[in-house]
C-alpha positions in Angstrom: 104.3 111.3 103.9 105.5 112.9 100.6 104.5 116.0 98.9 104.3 115.6 95.2 107.1 117.6 94.4 109.4 115.1 95.9 111.0 112.5 93.9 111.1 110.0 96.7 113.6 107.7 96.4 115.8 107.4 99.7 114.9 104.0 101.6 113.0 102.7 99.0 114.2 99.2 98.1 115.9 99.3 95.3 114.7 96.3 93.9 110.8 98.4 93.7 112.3 100.7 91.4 113.5 98.3 89.2 115.5 98.4 85.6 111.9 97.9 84.0 109.7 100.4 81.5 107.2 101.7 84.5 108.4 104.9 85.6 105.9 105.0 89.2 105.5 102.7 91.6 103.3 102.7 94.3 103.5 101.2 97.6 100.8 100.3 100.0 101.8 100.5 104.2 102.6 97.4 105.5 100.6 95.2 103.3 103.4 94.5 101.2 101.4 95.1 97.6 103.5 97.1 95.2 101.7 98.2 91.7 104.0 99.1 89.1 102.7 101.8 86.0 103.8 104.2 83.0 101.7 106.7 84.7 99.4 107.8 87.6 96.5 107.2 85.1 97.6 103.3 84.8 98.5 103.6 88.5 94.8 104.9 89.3 93.3 101.8 86.9 95.2 98.7 88.0 93.5 100.0 92.1 90.1 100.5 91.2 88.1 98.5 88.9 85.6 101.0 89.0 88.0 104.0 87.4 89.5 101.9 84.6 85.8 101.0 83.7 84.3 104.4 83.9 84.3 106.2 80.1 84.4 110.0 80.4 86.3 112.0 82.2 83.2 113.4 84.3 82.7 109.4 85.7 86.2 109.0 86.2 86.4 111.6 88.3 83.1 110.9 90.1 85.1 107.5 91.2 87.9 109.8 92.7 85.5 111.6 94.6 83.5 108.9 95.8 86.4 106.8 97.0 87.9 109.7 98.9 85.0 110.8 100.5 84.8 107.4 101.5 88.0 107.8 102.9 87.7 110.5 104.6 85.1 109.4 106.7 86.4 106.1 107.7 89.8 107.9 108.1 88.5 110.2 110.6 86.4 108.7 112.7 89.3 106.3 112.6 91.9 109.3 113.9 89.0 110.8 116.3 88.7 107.5 117.5 92.6 107.2 119.1 92.5 110.3 120.6 89.3 108.7 122.3 91.1 105.5 123.3 94.1 107.5 123.9 92.2 109.9 126.3 92.1 112.8 125.0 89.2 115.3 125.0 87.2 116.6 122.2 85.1 119.6 123.4 81.8 119.1 123.4 80.9 122.2 121.0 78.4 120.9 118.6 80.5 123.8 115.5 83.2 121.5 116.6 81.9 117.9 116.4 80.5 119.2 113.3 82.8 120.6 111.7 85.2 117.0 112.9 82.6 114.6 112.3 80.8 115.6 109.0 79.8 112.8 106.6 82.0 114.2 103.4 79.7 113.2 100.8 76.5 114.9 102.1 77.5 118.2 103.1 80.6 120.8 102.9 80.7 123.0 106.6 81.8 126.3 106.2 84.0 127.6 109.0 86.9 129.8 108.8 89.9 127.8 110.8 91.0 124.4 112.4 93.4 124.9 115.0 93.5 121.9 117.1 97.0 121.1 117.3 97.1 117.1 116.3 93.8 116.7 115.2 93.9 116.2 111.1 90.9 117.6 109.9 90.6 115.5 106.5 88.5 117.8 104.0 87.5 116.9 100.1 89.0 120.0 98.6 86.0 119.9 95.7 83.1 121.8 98.1 85.5 124.4 98.8 87.1 127.1 97.0 87.7 127.7 94.1 85.7 124.6 93.1 82.9 126.1 94.9 82.3 129.5 96.4 83.2 128.2 100.3 86.2 129.6 100.9 88.5 127.4 102.3 89.6 127.2 106.0 93.0 127.9 107.4 95.1 125.5 109.2 97.5 123.9 110.1 96.0 121.0 110.4 93.5 120.8 107.5 94.7 118.4 105.1 93.2 118.3 101.4 92.3 115.6 99.4 91.7 116.5 95.8 90.1 114.4 93.4 90.6 116.8 90.7 92.9 114.1 89.0 94.9 111.8 89.0 98.2 112.6 90.1 96.3 114.8 93.2 94.4 111.9 93.9 97.4 110.4 94.2 99.0 113.1 96.7 95.3 112.2 98.7 96.8 108.5 99.0 99.8 109.4 100.7 98.1 112.4 103.0 96.1 109.5 104.2 98.8 107.8 104.4 97.3 104.5 102.1 100.3 104.6 100.1 103.4 106.0 99.2 104.5 107.3 95.4 107.7 106.6 94.0 109.0 108.5 90.6 111.8 107.2 88.8 112.0 109.7 86.1 112.1 113.2 88.1 110.6 115.5 85.0 107.7 114.3 85.9 107.1 115.2 88.8 105.1 118.3 89.2 106.3 121.7 89.0 104.7 123.5 92.4 105.0 126.6 90.4 102.2 125.6 88.4 
């Protein structure tokens, strides 16, 4: 999937980008759902009524957090299930299984590194530094899901493989240095 610094128009159906005013196009995988919006907030509001109806920025953050927690738990279980179904053997280690399968809505697990090749670990960024006192674990297979704002939220949905965000105007793509 794309990083938030890429403008993805390559391979996109030109009809999706269209000539309209909307600067963002969100495409779901396989289901054909396409959502147009003039801002990332507009896209998120169209996808999730609870976000649209939330009264304050804190309430909208809470909605994004709850969505990502549920998705992280679900996708993590699906990834593990697929690996086991395909014959992979997971270590029979309580610490390993706790990190892998913990309920992200109940606790944040402190650990140093995730180095299991081919097994992504989906973690909620707000449970770790700089949002909390718990240091971020290292590892190439750690996938950070951040509900901080609509930009990071949509990036998280892309990281989970659920959507692809297309941006018409390159000036709307965040600078990775910021």
